[in-house]
Jmol script that loads the backbone (N, CA, C; Angstrom):
load data "model"
ATOM      1  N   UNK A   1       0.844  -1.190   0.000  1.00  0.00           N
ATOM      2  CA  UNK A   1       0.000   0.000   0.000  1.00  0.00           C
ATOM      3  C   UNK A   1       0.888   1.252   0.000  1.00  0.00           C
ATOM      4  N   UNK A   2       0.326   2.305  -0.494  1.00  0.00           N
ATOM      5  CA  UNK A   2       1.077   3.550  -0.474  1.00  0.00           C
ATOM      6  C   UNK A   2       0.792   4.306   0.824  1.00  0.00           C
ATOM      7  N   UNK A   3       1.555   5.351   1.050  1.00  0.00           N
ATOM      8  CA  UNK A   3       1.457   6.090   2.315  1.00  0.00           C
ATOM      9  C   UNK A   3       0.098   6.749   2.499  1.00  0.00           C
ATOM     10  N   UNK A   4      -0.487   7.213   1.414  1.00  0.00           N
ATOM     11  CA  UNK A   4      -1.783   7.883   1.510  1.00  0.00           C
ATOM     12  C   UNK A   4      -2.867   6.902   1.956  1.00  0.00           C
ATOM     13  N   UNK A   5      -2.832   5.702   1.405  1.00  0.00           N
ATOM     14  CA  UNK A   5      -3.817   4.689   1.757  1.00  0.00           C
ATOM     15  C   UNK A   5      -3.589   4.197   3.196  1.00  0.00           C
ATOM     16  N   UNK A   6      -2.318   4.048   3.586  1.00  0.00           N
ATOM     17  CA  UNK A   6      -2.005   3.643   4.962  1.00  0.00           C
ATOM     18  C   UNK A   6      -2.542   4.664   5.962  1.00  0.00           C
ATOM     19  N   UNK A   7      -2.328   5.917   5.656  1.00  0.00           N
ATOM     20  CA  UNK A   7      -2.806   6.982   6.553  1.00  0.00           C
ATOM     21  C   UNK A   7      -4.332   6.972   6.650  1.00  0.00           C
ATOM     22  N   UNK A   8      -4.996   6.739   5.537  1.00  0.00           N
ATOM     23  CA  UNK A   8      -6.457   6.687   5.521  1.00  0.00           C
ATOM     24  C   UNK A   8      -6.968   5.541   6.394  1.00  0.00           C
ATOM     25  N   UNK A   9      -6.316   4.385   6.304  1.00  0.00           N
ATOM     26  CA  UNK A   9      -6.723   3.231   7.108  1.00  0.00           C
ATOM     27  C   UNK A   9      -6.535   3.529   8.595  1.00  0.00           C
ATOM     28  N   UNK A  10      -5.398   4.104   8.961  1.00  0.00           N
ATOM     29  CA  UNK A  10      -5.128   4.408  10.364  1.00  0.00           C
ATOM     30  C   UNK A  10      -6.105   5.450  10.896  1.00  0.00           C
ATOM     31  N   UNK A  11      -6.350   6.498  10.135  1.00  0.00           N
ATOM     32  CA  UNK A  11      -7.284   7.542  10.563  1.00  0.00           C
ATOM     33  C   UNK A  11      -8.693   6.964  10.704  1.00  0.00           C
ATOM     34  N   UNK A  12      -9.083   6.100   9.786  1.00  0.00           N
ATOM     35  CA  UNK A  12     -10.412   5.479   9.861  1.00  0.00           C
ATOM     36  C   UNK A  12     -10.540   4.604  11.111  1.00  0.00           C
ATOM     37  N   UNK A  13      -9.527   3.809  11.404  1.00  0.00           N
ATOM     38  CA  UNK A  13      -9.574   2.954  12.590  1.00  0.00           C
ATOM     39  C   UNK A  13      -9.610   3.774  13.880  1.00  0.00           C
ATOM     40  N   UNK A  14      -8.837   4.839  13.939  1.00  0.00           N
ATOM     41  CA  UNK A  14      -8.841   5.702  15.124  1.00  0.00           C
ATOM     42  C   UNK A  14     -10.197   6.385  15.274  1.00  0.00           C
ATOM     43  N   UNK A  15     -10.810   6.798  14.167  1.00  0.00           N
ATOM     44  CA  UNK A  15     -12.128   7.438  14.229  1.00  0.00           C
ATOM     45  C   UNK A  15     -13.186   6.448  14.715  1.00  0.00           C
ATOM     46  N   UNK A  16     -13.143   5.220  14.221  1.00  0.00           N
ATOM     47  CA  UNK A  16     -14.093   4.203  14.679  1.00  0.00           C
ATOM     48  C   UNK A  16     -13.901   3.921  16.155  1.00  0.00           C
ATOM     49  N   UNK A  17     -12.649   3.814  16.599  1.00  0.00           N
ATOM     50  CA  UNK A  17     -12.362   3.587  18.014  1.00  0.00           C
ATOM     51  C   UNK A  17     -12.896   4.733  18.871  1.00  0.00           C
ATOM     52  N   UNK A  18     -12.687   5.961  18.434  1.00  0.00           N
ATOM     53  CA  UNK A  18     -13.172   7.120  19.190  1.00  0.00           C
ATOM     54  C   UNK A  18     -14.689   7.124  19.289  1.00  0.00           C
ATOM     55  N   UNK A  19     -15.364   6.801  18.198  1.00  0.00           N
ATOM     56  CA  UNK A  19     -16.836   6.747  18.215  1.00  0.00           C
ATOM     57  C   UNK A  19     -17.322   5.665  19.169  1.00  0.00           C
ATOM     58  N   UNK A  20     -16.690   4.488  19.124  1.00  0.00           N
ATOM     59  CA  UNK A  20     -17.100   3.399  20.015  1.00  0.00           C
ATOM     60  C   UNK A  20     -16.850   3.746  21.485  1.00  0.00           C
ATOM     61  N   UNK A  21     -15.734   4.420  21.767  1.00  0.00           N
ATOM     62  CA  UNK A  21     -15.460   4.821  23.147  1.00  0.00           C
ATOM     63  C   UNK A  21     -16.470   5.857  23.632  1.00  0.00           C
ATOM     64  N   UNK A  22     -16.853   6.782  22.764  1.00  0.00           N
ATOM     65  CA  UNK A  22     -17.873   7.768  23.143  1.00  0.00           C
ATOM     66  C   UNK A  22     -19.224   7.098  23.373  1.00  0.00           C
ATOM     67  N   UNK A  23     -19.571   6.136  22.531  1.00  0.00           N
ATOM     68  CA  UNK A  23     -20.828   5.413  22.727  1.00  0.00           C
ATOM     69  C   UNK A  23     -20.812   4.624  24.035  1.00  0.00           C
ATOM     70  N   UNK A  24     -19.667   4.047  24.369  1.00  0.00           N
ATOM     71  CA  UNK A  24     -19.564   3.330  25.639  1.00  0.00           C
ATOM     72  C   UNK A  24     -19.737   4.286  26.816  1.00  0.00           C
ATOM     73  N   UNK A  25     -19.146   5.455  26.715  1.00  0.00           N
ATOM     74  CA  UNK A  25     -19.232   6.434  27.796  1.00  0.00           C
ATOM     75  C   UNK A  25     -20.665   6.929  27.987  1.00  0.00           C
ATOM     76  N   UNK A  26     -21.414   7.080  26.889  1.00  0.00           N
ATOM     77  CA  UNK A  26     -22.762   7.628  26.959  1.00  0.00           C
ATOM     78  C   UNK A  26     -23.800   6.581  27.333  1.00  0.00           C
ATOM     79  N   UNK A  27     -23.741   5.398  26.724  1.00  0.00           N
ATOM     80  CA  UNK A  27     -24.839   4.452  26.846  1.00  0.00           C
ATOM     81  C   UNK A  27     -24.634   3.316  27.845  1.00  0.00           C
ATOM     82  N   UNK A  28     -23.419   2.967  28.167  1.00  0.00           N
ATOM     83  CA  UNK A  28     -23.194   1.812  29.040  1.00  0.00           C
ATOM     84  C   UNK A  28     -23.008   2.284  30.466  1.00  0.00           C
ATOM     85  N   UNK A  29     -23.824   1.744  31.347  1.00  0.00           N
ATOM     86  CA  UNK A  29     -23.691   2.073  32.766  1.00  0.00           C
ATOM     87  C   UNK A  29     -22.722   1.087  33.398  1.00  0.00           C
ATOM     88  N   UNK A  30     -21.692   1.587  34.055  1.00  0.00           N
ATOM     89  CA  UNK A  30     -20.700   0.690  34.629  1.00  0.00           C
ATOM     90  C   UNK A  30     -21.241  -0.056  35.848  1.00  0.00           C
ATOM     91  N   UNK A  31     -21.338  -1.341  35.715  1.00  0.00           N
ATOM     92  CA  UNK A  31     -21.733  -2.197  36.827  1.00  0.00           C
ATOM     93  C   UNK A  31     -20.734  -3.335  36.884  1.00  0.00           C
ATOM     94  N   UNK A  32     -20.239  -3.617  38.053  1.00  0.00           N
ATOM     95  CA  UNK A  32     -19.274  -4.697  38.146  1.00  0.00           C
ATOM     96  C   UNK A  32     -19.054  -5.113  39.577  1.00  0.00           C
ATOM     97  N   UNK A  33     -18.464  -6.284  39.707  1.00  0.00           N
ATOM     98  CA  UNK A  33     -18.169  -6.810  41.029  1.00  0.00           C
ATOM     99  C   UNK A  33     -16.801  -6.366  41.529  1.00  0.00           C
ATOM    100  N   UNK A  34     -15.968  -5.922  40.616  1.00  0.00           N
ATOM    101  CA  UNK A  34     -14.633  -5.437  40.981  1.00  0.00           C
ATOM    102  C   UNK A  34     -14.491  -3.999  40.501  1.00  0.00           C
ATOM    103  N   UNK A  35     -13.555  -3.272  41.100  1.00  0.00           N
ATOM    104  CA  UNK A  35     -13.450  -1.831  40.883  1.00  0.00           C
ATOM    105  C   UNK A  35     -13.105  -1.471  39.436  1.00  0.00           C
ATOM    106  N   UNK A  36     -12.266  -2.283  38.758  1.00  0.00           N
ATOM    107  CA  UNK A  36     -11.856  -1.903  37.411  1.00  0.00           C
ATOM    108  C   UNK A  36     -12.972  -2.067  36.381  1.00  0.00           C
ATOM    109  N   UNK A  37     -14.009  -2.802  36.709  1.00  0.00           N
ATOM    110  CA  UNK A  37     -15.145  -2.910  35.784  1.00  0.00           C
ATOM    111  C   UNK A  37     -16.027  -1.666  35.836  1.00  0.00           C
ATOM    112  N   UNK A  38     -15.903  -0.885  36.874  1.00  0.00           N
ATOM    113  CA  UNK A  38     -16.712   0.328  36.989  1.00  0.00           C
ATOM    114  C   UNK A  38     -16.022   1.545  36.374  1.00  0.00           C
ATOM    115  N   UNK A  39     -14.771   1.432  36.018  1.00  0.00           N
ATOM    116  CA  UNK A  39     -14.040   2.548  35.420  1.00  0.00           C
ATOM    117  C   UNK A  39     -14.433   2.700  33.949  1.00  0.00           C
ATOM    118  N   UNK A  40     -14.533   3.934  33.466  1.00  0.00           N
ATOM    119  CA  UNK A  40     -14.853   4.110  32.043  1.00  0.00           C
ATOM    120  C   UNK A  40     -13.713   3.605  31.166  1.00  0.00           C
ATOM    121  N   UNK A  41     -14.056   2.990  30.062  1.00  0.00           N
ATOM    122  CA  UNK A  41     -13.123   2.457  29.063  1.00  0.00           C
ATOM    123  C   UNK A  41     -12.272   1.302  29.583  1.00  0.00           C
ATOM    124  N   UNK A  42     -12.654   0.697  30.694  1.00  0.00           N
ATOM    125  CA  UNK A  42     -11.826  -0.382  31.243  1.00  0.00           C
ATOM    126  C   UNK A  42     -11.785  -1.592  30.315  1.00  0.00           C
ATOM    127  N   UNK A  43     -12.887  -1.896  29.640  1.00  0.00           N
ATOM    128  CA  UNK A  43     -12.899  -3.044  28.738  1.00  0.00           C
ATOM    129  C   UNK A  43     -12.013  -2.794  27.517  1.00  0.00           C
ATOM    130  N   UNK A  44     -12.003  -1.578  27.017  1.00  0.00           N
ATOM    131  CA  UNK A  44     -11.151  -1.253  25.867  1.00  0.00           C
ATOM    132  C   UNK A  44      -9.681  -1.310  26.254  1.00  0.00           C
ATOM    133  N   UNK A  45      -9.346  -0.768  27.414  1.00  0.00           N
ATOM    134  CA  UNK A  45      -7.958  -0.782  27.870  1.00  0.00           C
ATOM    135  C   UNK A  45      -7.492  -2.215  28.109  1.00  0.00           C
ATOM    136  N   UNK A  46      -8.315  -3.025  28.758  1.00  0.00           N
ATOM    137  CA  UNK A  46      -7.940  -4.419  28.994  1.00  0.00           C
ATOM    138  C   UNK A  46      -7.813  -5.187  27.682  1.00  0.00           C
ATOM    139  N   UNK A  47      -8.682  -4.927  26.720  1.00  0.00           N
ATOM    140  CA  UNK A  47      -8.605  -5.603  25.427  1.00  0.00           C
ATOM    141  C   UNK A  47      -7.324  -5.282  24.692  1.00  0.00           C
ATOM    142  N   UNK A  48      -6.957  -4.012  24.656  1.00  0.00           N
ATOM    143  CA  UNK A  48      -5.720  -3.613  23.991  1.00  0.00           C
ATOM    144  C   UNK A  48      -4.508  -4.169  24.735  1.00  0.00           C
ATOM    145  N   UNK A  49      -4.530  -4.086  26.055  1.00  0.00           N
ATOM    146  CA  UNK A  49      -3.411  -4.573  26.858  1.00  0.00           C
ATOM    147  C   UNK A  49      -3.184  -6.073  26.658  1.00  0.00           C
ATOM    148  N   UNK A  50      -4.241  -6.855  26.727  1.00  0.00           N
ATOM    149  CA  UNK A  50      -4.085  -8.301  26.573  1.00  0.00           C
ATOM    150  C   UNK A  50      -3.759  -8.693  25.133  1.00  0.00           C
ATOM    151  N   UNK A  51      -4.201  -7.916  24.160  1.00  0.00           N
ATOM    152  CA  UNK A  51      -3.823  -8.179  22.776  1.00  0.00           C
ATOM    153  C   UNK A  51      -2.324  -7.975  22.574  1.00  0.00           C
ATOM    154  N   UNK A  52      -1.802  -6.906  23.129  1.00  0.00           N
ATOM    155  CA  UNK A  52      -0.363  -6.638  23.025  1.00  0.00           C
ATOM    156  C   UNK A  52       0.432  -7.720  23.748  1.00  0.00           C
ATOM    157  N   UNK A  53      -0.008  -8.116  24.945  1.00  0.00           N
ATOM    158  CA  UNK A  53       0.675  -9.176  25.684  1.00  0.00           C
ATOM    159  C   UNK A  53       0.645 -10.484  24.893  1.00  0.00           C
ATOM    160  N   UNK A  54      -0.491 -10.806  24.305  1.00  0.00           N
ATOM    161  CA  UNK A  54      -0.613 -12.031  23.511  1.00  0.00           C
ATOM    162  C   UNK A  54       0.365 -12.027  22.342  1.00  0.00           C
ATOM    163  N   UNK A  55       0.473 -10.908  21.650  1.00  0.00           N
ATOM    164  CA  UNK A  55       1.385 -10.810  20.507  1.00  0.00           C
ATOM    165  C   UNK A  55       2.827 -10.934  20.974  1.00  0.00           C
ATOM    166  N   UNK A  56       3.181 -10.254  22.071  1.00  0.00           N
ATOM    167  CA  UNK A  56       4.553 -10.299  22.557  1.00  0.00           C
ATOM    168  C   UNK A  56       4.955 -11.683  23.050  1.00  0.00           C
ATOM    169  N   UNK A  57       4.003 -12.454  23.554  1.00  0.00           N
ATOM    170  CA  UNK A  57       4.305 -13.807  24.016  1.00  0.00           C
ATOM    171  C   UNK A  57       4.276 -14.798  22.853  1.00  0.00           C
ATOM    172  N   UNK A  58       3.319 -14.671  21.967  1.00  0.00           N
ATOM    173  CA  UNK A  58       3.137 -15.641  20.894  1.00  0.00           C
ATOM    174  C   UNK A  58       4.225 -15.550  19.830  1.00  0.00           C
ATOM    175  N   UNK A  59       4.688 -14.356  19.528  1.00  0.00           N
ATOM    176  CA  UNK A  59       5.655 -14.203  18.446  1.00  0.00           C
ATOM    177  C   UNK A  59       6.950 -14.973  18.711  1.00  0.00           C
ATOM    178  N   UNK A  60       7.631 -14.795  19.838  1.00  0.00           N
ATOM    179  CA  UNK A  60       8.863 -15.571  20.034  1.00  0.00           C
ATOM    180  C   UNK A  60       8.604 -17.063  20.201  1.00  0.00           C
ATOM    181  N   UNK A  61       7.495 -17.409  20.825  1.00  0.00           N
ATOM    182  CA  UNK A  61       7.176 -18.818  21.030  1.00  0.00           C
ATOM    183  C   UNK A  61       6.947 -19.527  19.702  1.00  0.00           C
ATOM    184  N   UNK A  62       6.111 -18.962  18.860  1.00  0.00           N
ATOM    185  CA  UNK A  62       5.836 -19.566  17.558  1.00  0.00           C
ATOM    186  C   UNK A  62       7.034 -19.471  16.627  1.00  0.00           C
ATOM    187  N   UNK A  63       7.848 -18.444  16.808  1.00  0.00           N
ATOM    188  CA  UNK A  63       9.052 -18.311  16.006  1.00  0.00           C
ATOM    189  C   UNK A  63       9.984 -19.496  16.246  1.00  0.00           C
ATOM    190  N   UNK A  64      10.130 -19.918  17.494  1.00  0.00           N
ATOM    191  CA  UNK A  64      10.985 -21.059  17.823  1.00  0.00           C
ATOM    192  C   UNK A  64      10.391 -22.363  17.309  1.00  0.00           C
ATOM    193  N   UNK A  65       9.074 -22.480  17.318  1.00  0.00           N
ATOM    194  CA  UNK A  65       8.421 -23.715  16.884  1.00  0.00           C
ATOM    195  C   UNK A  65       8.425 -23.838  15.361  1.00  0.00           C
ATOM    196  N   UNK A  66       8.128 -22.760  14.643  1.00  0.00           N
ATOM    197  CA  UNK A  66       7.903 -22.833  13.209  1.00  0.00           C
ATOM    198  C   UNK A  66       9.125 -22.541  12.343  1.00  0.00           C
ATOM    199  N   UNK A  67      10.044 -21.732  12.825  1.00  0.00           N
ATOM    200  CA  UNK A  67      11.183 -21.331  12.003  1.00  0.00           C
ATOM    201  C   UNK A  67      12.167 -22.485  11.839  1.00  0.00           C
ATOM    202  N   UNK A  68      12.717 -22.600  10.655  1.00  0.00           N
ATOM    203  CA  UNK A  68      13.751 -23.584  10.347  1.00  0.00           C
ATOM    204  C   UNK A  68      15.062 -22.841  10.138  1.00  0.00           C
ATOM    205  N   UNK A  69      16.156 -23.574  10.264  1.00  0.00           N
ATOM    206  CA  UNK A  69      17.448 -22.937  10.039  1.00  0.00           C
ATOM    207  C   UNK A  69      17.583 -22.563   8.566  1.00  0.00           C
ATOM    208  N   UNK A  70      18.538 -21.716   8.296  1.00  0.00           N
ATOM    209  CA  UNK A  70      18.732 -21.240   6.936  1.00  0.00           C
ATOM    210  C   UNK A  70      19.137 -22.376   5.994  1.00  0.00           C
ATOM    211  N   UNK A  71      19.815 -23.375   6.512  1.00  0.00           N
ATOM    212  CA  UNK A  71      20.305 -24.488   5.704  1.00  0.00           C
ATOM    213  C   UNK A  71      19.494 -25.760   5.973  1.00  0.00           C
ATOM    214  N   UNK A  72      18.225 -25.610   6.243  1.00  0.00           N
ATOM    215  CA  UNK A  72      17.378 -26.750   6.617  1.00  0.00           C
ATOM    216  C   UNK A  72      17.332 -27.813   5.522  1.00  0.00           C
ATOM    217  N   UNK A  73      17.134 -27.428   4.286  1.00  0.00           N
ATOM    218  CA  UNK A  73      17.018 -28.402   3.203  1.00  0.00           C
ATOM    219  C   UNK A  73      18.369 -28.958   2.773  1.00  0.00           C
ATOM    220  N   UNK A  74      19.422 -28.175   2.904  1.00  0.00           N
ATOM    221  CA  UNK A  74      20.753 -28.671   2.568  1.00  0.00           C
ATOM    222  C   UNK A  74      21.208 -29.723   3.587  1.00  0.00           C
ATOM    223  N   UNK A  75      20.831 -29.556   4.835  1.00  0.00           N
ATOM    224  CA  UNK A  75      21.204 -30.511   5.880  1.00  0.00           C
ATOM    225  C   UNK A  75      20.516 -31.861   5.695  1.00  0.00           C
ATOM    226  N   UNK A  76      19.422 -31.902   4.968  1.00  0.00           N
ATOM    227  CA  UNK A  76      18.671 -33.132   4.771  1.00  0.00           C
ATOM    228  C   UNK A  76      19.192 -33.952   3.587  1.00  0.00           C
ATOM    229  N   UNK A  77      20.302 -33.574   3.018  1.00  0.00           N
ATOM    230  CA  UNK A  77      20.854 -34.323   1.908  1.00  0.00           C
ATOM    231  C   UNK A  77      20.351 -33.851   0.563  1.00  0.00           C
ATOM    232  N   UNK A  78      19.765 -32.658   0.542  1.00  0.00           N
ATOM    233  CA  UNK A  78      19.252 -32.126  -0.720  1.00  0.00           C
ATOM    234  C   UNK A  78      20.386 -31.616  -1.583  1.00  0.00           C
ATOM    235  N   UNK A  79      20.061 -30.998  -2.684  1.00  0.00           N
ATOM    236  CA  UNK A  79      21.063 -30.508  -3.642  1.00  0.00           C
ATOM    237  C   UNK A  79      21.835 -29.342  -3.133  1.00  0.00           C
TER     238      UNK A  79
END
end "model"
wireframe off; spacefill off
backbone 0.3
color backbone group
């Protein structure tokens, strides 16, 4: 993609996120059994936080499982 299209995608996603956060602030009444469920935007913050943690944990783990050495096929007796 070119830079103009990338910027459009990012601006669109940020605008959608802002609209959803405003709708949550206006229409959802915070009810919860623990204190962080009553804070505004707590579900959005937890979602982003756990998504980042998942990516940071999964990337090195899957990298070790799926990646092969640079000479993987040569070591097997190939050409």
